[in-house]
N, C-alpha and C positions, 0 to 999 in steps of 0.2 A: 870396726863396726860398733863396738861398745862406745867409743868416743862419739861417733855420729849419733847414735841413739840418745846418749846423754845430752848432746847439743840440741837435738829435736825436742826433748822433754823440757829443757831449760827455756827455749824460745817460746814454747807453748805455755809454760807457766807464766812467763813474762806477759804474754798476751791476755791470758784468761785468769789471772790471779784474782781471788775474791777479796784481796786486801782493799780496804776502804769501801767495800760494798755494804750499803745500809740495808736494814730490814725492810724499809719501804720499797727499795728497788726490787727485792725478791717478790713482794706482794704485787708490784706492778706487772711482773711476768705472769703471776697467777691470774690477775685480772685480764690480761691480754689473751691468755690461753682460754679463758672462759668465753671471751668474745669471739675467738676463732673457731670454737666448736661448731656453732651453727653453720659457718662457712664450709667446714669439712663435711658436714652432713648433707650439704647441697652439692658440693663439688664432686665428691666420690661417686655418688649414684649417677651424676651427669657423665662422668668419664666412662663408667660401666656401660651406660646406654649408648654412648658414642662408639666405643670399641665394638660392642656387640652388633650395632647397626652396620658399621663398616665391614665387619667380618661376614655378615649375612649377604651383603652386596657383592663382595669380592670373592668369596669362597666358591660359588658356582663356576667362576671363570678361572679358578686355580691361581688367583692373584692375591690371596690373603696375606702373603708375606710382605706386601706393600705397607701394611700397618706397622710392622716392626722396622721396615726400612725407613719410613717417614719418621718414626720415633727416634731411631739411632742417628740418622743424618741431622735431624733438627737439633738433637741434643749436642752432637759434636760441634755444630755451628754456634749454638748458645754458649757452650763451655769455652770455645775458642775466643769468643767476644769477651767473656768474663776474664779469661786468662790474660788477655792483652793488658787489662787494667791492673789485675792483681800482681802479675809478674813485675811490671815496671815499678809499682809502688812497694812491693815487698822486697824485691831483690836490690833495688837501687835507691829508692827515696825514703826508706825507713831509717830513722836516725840511729837505731840501736846497732846497725851493722858496723858502725865505726868502732864499737867496743869489742867486736869479735875479730877484726882484721889482725891485730897484733898477736893473737893467740896462735899456737902451733897447730893450725888446722889447714887441711887441703881445701882448695876452692870447691871441689865437688861436695865436701862435707858441709860447707856453708850453704851450698845450693840446696842440698837435701833438707837441711834444717829450716831454711827460709821458705821452702816449698810446702812445709807441713801445714801452715795456716791457710794459704790459698787452697790447698786440696780439701780442707774441711768445708770451705764454701762451695767448692765444685761438687763434692759429694752430697751436700745438702740440696743443692740445686738439682743435681741429677736424680737424687732419690725422690724428690717431690714430683718429678715428671715421669721418670722411668718405672718406678716400682708399681704404681697403680695400673698403668697401661700394660706393663709386662704381666701382671697378675691376671687382669681381666681378659687379656688375649689368651692366656693359658686356659682359663675357664671356658671361653667361647670355643676354643679349638679342641677341647678335651685332651690337652697336652699330657705327655707322659712325664714320669718323675724326672727323667733325664733333662727335659726342657727346663724345669725349675732348678735342677742342679747346675746346668750350664749358665743359668742366669746370674748365679753368684759371682763367678769370675768375670763374666761380661760386665756386670755393674762395677766391680772393683777396678777393672782396667779401663773403664769408660773415659775418665778424665785424662788419662796419661798421654794419649796421642795429641788431642787438642792443646793441652798444656805444653807439650814438647814443641809443637809447631809454633806456638806463640813465643816461647822462649828462644827458639832458633832464629826467629825474625828479629827479636829485640836485642839479643846479646851482641851481635855484630854492630848494630846501630849504636848502642851505648858504649861500645869499645872506642868509637871515634868521637861521639858527642861529648863525653866527659873529658877526653884529652884536650879538646878544643876549649875547655873551660866555659861551656855554655849551659851548665847544669840548670841554672834558674830558669832560663828560657826553655830548655828541653822539658822541664817538669810541666810547664804550662802547655807546651806543644803536644806532649804525649797524650794527655787526656782529650784534647781537641781532635787530634788525628784519629783516635779510636772512634769518636763520634762520626767524623767524616768518612772513615772506612766503612762503617755500617751503612751510611747513606749512599755511598758510592756503589756498594754491592746491590742495594735495592734498585738504584737507578739503572745499573747495568743489566739486571735481570729484566726490568720492565722494558727497556729500550730494545732488548734483543729477543723479545717474545714474538714469535710468528704464530698467530692463532691457527691458521690453516695447516702449517707444517706440524704444529703440536698435535692437532687432532689426528692427522695422518699417522704420526709416530705412535700415538696412543692406540689407534686401531690395529696397527701392526703388532704392537707389543702384547695386546690382548690375546693374540692368536698363539702366543708362546707361554709355556709355564714360567712363572716368575718374570715375565717380560717387563712388566711395569716396574718391578724392583730393579732390574738391570738398567732400565731407562732413567730411573731416579738417582741411582748411586753409581753410575758408570764412571764419574770423575772422582769418586772418593771410595777407594777399595775397603778401608776399615769398616765403614758402615755396611758394605755389601757382604763381606765375609762374616761379620758378626751376625747379620740377619740370617744368612744361610746356616750358621751354626745353631741358632735358636729354632729356626723353622723346620730343620731336618736333623734333629739330634740323633736319630737312630740309624741314619744312612751313612755311607762312607763319605759322601760329600759333606755332611754335617760334621763328622769327626775331623776330616782334613781341614775344614774351615775353622773349627775350634782351635786346632793346633796352629793354623796360620795366624789366627787372631793373637794367640799368646806369643808367637814368634815375632809378629809385627810390633806388639807392645814392648817386648823385651829389647828389640832393636831400637825403638824410640827412646827407651830409658838409657841404654848405652850411649846413644848419640847425644842425648841431653847432658849426661855426665861428662862425656868427652869434650863437647863444645864448652861446657861450663868450666872445666879444668883449664882450657886454653884461654878463654875470653873473660871470665867473670871478674877476676880481680883487676884485670886491665881496664875493664869498664867502670870500675870504682875509682879510678884515678881522677883526682881533681874534684872529688865530691864536696870538698870544703871551700871551693873557689867561689868567688862572688865578683861583683862589679867593683874594680879598683880604679876606674877612670876619675880624673880630677873633676870637681864640680865648679861651675862658674860662680863668681861672687854674686851676680845678680840673682841667680837661682837660689843661692843660700839666703839672701835677704828676703826673697819672696817667701821662702819656707818658714822663716822665723818671724814674719810679720804677725801682728795681733789679729785674731779672728775669734768668733764665738766658740766657746768650749765644746758645745754639742757638735758643731760642724767639724772641729779638729778631731774629735773622737770618732765621728762617723767616717771621716776620711781614713783614719787609722784602721778601722774595722774593715773597710772595703779593700784597702791595700793588703792587709793580711790575707783576706780571702782570695784575692786574685794572684798573689805571689806565692801562696802555698798550694802545691799541686793537689794534695788530698782534699783541701777545703774547696779549691776551684772545681774539682770533679764532683764532689758530693753536693755542694751548695749551688753551683751555677750550671755546669754541663749537664748533670742528670735532670735538673728541672727543665732544661731546654730541649732535652732529647725528644720527648713526646711531641711538643709543638713543631719542632723543626722537621721531624719525620712526617708529620701530617702535611706540612707545607709542601714537602717534596712530592708526596703522593698526589696531592691536589694539583700541583703544577704539571705533573706528567699526565694526569687525566683531565686537564682543563678543557680539552677539545670536546668532551662530552656535553658540556654546558648543562649538566644535571644538578650541579651543586647550588646554583642560584635559587632554585625552587625548593631546596631541602627543608627550609623552615616556613615555606609559603603556606602550608596547611595549618599552621598554628596562629592563634590570635596574638596580639601584642603582649597580653598578660602571660600567656603560656611561653612565648619566646623569651621574655626577660627572665622567667623562672628557670627555664632550661639552661640558658646561658649562665645564669648566676650560680646554680648548683654545680654545673660542670667546672667552672673556674675555681669555685671554693674547694671542690674535690682535688683539683690539680695542685692548689697552693696549700692544702691542709697539712701536708708533711714536709713543709719547706725546710731543707737541710740547714739553711742559714739560721733560722729561728731556733730549731731544736738543738743547736750547738752553740748558742749565744754565749753562755757562761763556760761551757766545757772547752771551748777553743782557747781559753786563757791558760788552761793547764795549771801547772804549779805556780805560775805567775799571778794567779787569781788574787792571792792575799795582798799583793802590792797595791791593788785598787783601794784597799781599806785605808791606806795612808796617803793617797794622792789628794790634792785639793780639788776633788770632784765629788759633787753631791750624788748620792745614790740614784736620785731621779734622773739626773743628767746621764749617768752611766747606762741605765736601762733604756732611756729614751733613744740613745744612740744605737744600742743593740737592736731595738725594734725597728728603728729607721733603716738600719743596714739591711735587715731582712726584707723590709718593704721595698727598698731600692732594687734588690735582687729580683724580687717578684715583678718589678716593672718590665723586665725583659720578657717574661712569660706573657704579661698583659699586652705588650706591644706586638708580639708574635700572634697572639689570639686576635688582636685588632686587625692585623694584616690579613688573616684568614677571613674574618667577617666582612672586610671591605671588598677584597678582590675575588673571593670565591663564593661566599654566601650572599654577597651584595645586599647587606642589611640596610634598612633605611637609616638616615642620619639620626632621627629621633631615638630609635632603638639603640644605636651605637653610643650616643651621648648618655642615655639612661644607664646602659650597661656599664659604661666606663666609670661613671660616678659611683655606682653601687659596688663595683668590683675593687675600686681603689680603697674604699672604706673596708670592704671585706678583707683585703690584703693586710691592712693594719691590724684587724682583729686576729687573723691567723698568725701573723708575726708575733703579736702580743701573747697569744696562747702558747706558741712554741717556746718563747722566751721564758714564760712563767713555768712551764713544765720542766724545762732544763734547769731553771734555778731551784726547783724543788729537789732535784736529784742530779746534780752535775757530775760529770766524770772528769776529774781533775788530775788524777794520778796516771797519766798516760805517757808512754815513751815514744809512741808513733802516732801521727795525726790520724791514721786510719782507725785507731781505737776509739776515737770520739764518736764514731758512727757504728761500730761493731757491737752486735748483741745488745742493742739498746731498744727499749720498748717505747721510748719517748715519741718517736715518729708515728707509731701506730696509735698511741693515745691522742696525739695531736690531731690525727686524721679523724679518729672517732669523735672527739669533742667538737671539732669544727663541722665536718660533713654530716655527722649523725643528727644532731639537733636541727641544723639548717635543712637537712633532707626532710625531716618531719614537718618543718615550717613550710617548705615548698609544697609538700603534699597537701597540707591543710589549705594553703592559699589557692592551690589549684582547684580544690573542690568547693571553696567558699564563694558563693555568688555575690556576696556583699562587696567583695574586692574585685573590681573589673577595670580593664584598661591598662595601657602600658605605664602611664605616669602615676596613677593611683597605686598600682602594684609596686612600682619603684620607690615611691614615697614610703610605703609600708615597710619595705625591705630596709630602707635607709634608717627608719626609726628603730627597727629591731636591731640593726647593726650598731647604731649609736648606743643603745641600752647595753648591748653585749660588750662593747668596748669599755663602757664605764664600769661594768661589773668586773671584767678581767683586770682593768687598771687598779680597781680597789683591792682585789685579791693580791695583786702584785705589790701594792703599797704596803699592805699588812705583812706580807712575807718579808719585804725589805726591812721594815721596822723591827721585826723579830730577829731575823738572821744577821743583819748588818751589825746591830748592837751587840749581839752575842759574840760575834767573831772579833769585834774590836776589843 
């Protein structure tokens, strides 16, 4: 056990070491915390009002336990989705695992150590959702001390079962994927499959919803105590027994449910370690494999033919992003998740024909302003831009000696982020054409404005990452972990432009679709010139110092 604990501490130190952390990065966290305080002051009272209102509605029918059931079931689903990504990245695709395989360690010890970092993310996610709802439910129901006492182990055990289920699904798959030496392809497929799985669940739920049958079942459940809770959690016992333990802490049912929850979590842990002992190291076989097929001479000639420097570097950037699973997930898949999810929902509800008139009540000026700020908000924290320099890692200093001008280097970085943003723009265009049925003039004006806005957001993200890059990483996931750059990028892009949109909305001097679009284009052009000038000054300072 001492060896396992030492291994856990070692891996966490490797992940969160402060080595190389500058004083400016610490101040960035302070600034971000200050910006988040107003959000917390708004969010927490809103949660309290929601929980209290739901309790007042459900308590007369003796169905108040539904609140805890919805909370726990929703959290288990959310933690399972997060676990799918963190398990495959932490257990199999982290580069540091190769260093631990030769050591005299059991597979279950490696698993426990590698699970420590994902569990931190799961606890942060669960805490942000569970703790406020749990606390305000206790206040609304005048819960006893035992309720809050039970809440501590319930929270601590909350991520265990979803994480175990995700691990048990992935370990047998990786056992055969890596033996077949398809790791490079499986890295890419893993992230995409997780996105498709979420969409599939949503489609399945929507296609199998019988409104009349649902109303009838709800009416029958209301006649029974905790009937809605059983109806909601009937297919997932962990959420049901956890809810019973919290909602009836003083009864025999609550005590037995609490004991059952602990027993179920212990069984999940044992099963996780047993399956890991059998399959984990076998799933790591062939992790160093790649493509060893011979390359045709014509293809070689094509690859070595002369081309513009910026284009070659742009292609290199895009290949790294698409061939590295962590970069693909963070830079491409996550940015597409929202638009793809919206497309699926709109396709399933297309028969309503209610979306075509969604923006019909707004003028051309108001429509272009709404579409503009929505797309800027989506692209404001572009993962490609905010990792432009950090993706280089320890190879960053090699760029100082290449026959490549700094301006060409950063132009290619910004262009790569702009190209990735094109996927989001095209999906948004698909929604506007087929579902919102916007006029051609509005679409063309929006497209011109948003393409320029995409360059601005990409330049801002690249500039912020250049100010404080994270180069000393051993795992690609560290490029995106515990960094405030994405939040700052969102605040710098969406914040000022949100104020500009608000001013233009109220100013009567600017009217009409095309006049408003022209004003936005001028503001964007000025903003791009400013951020490019700031980037140029930073390049002249840092580049010369490092050379």
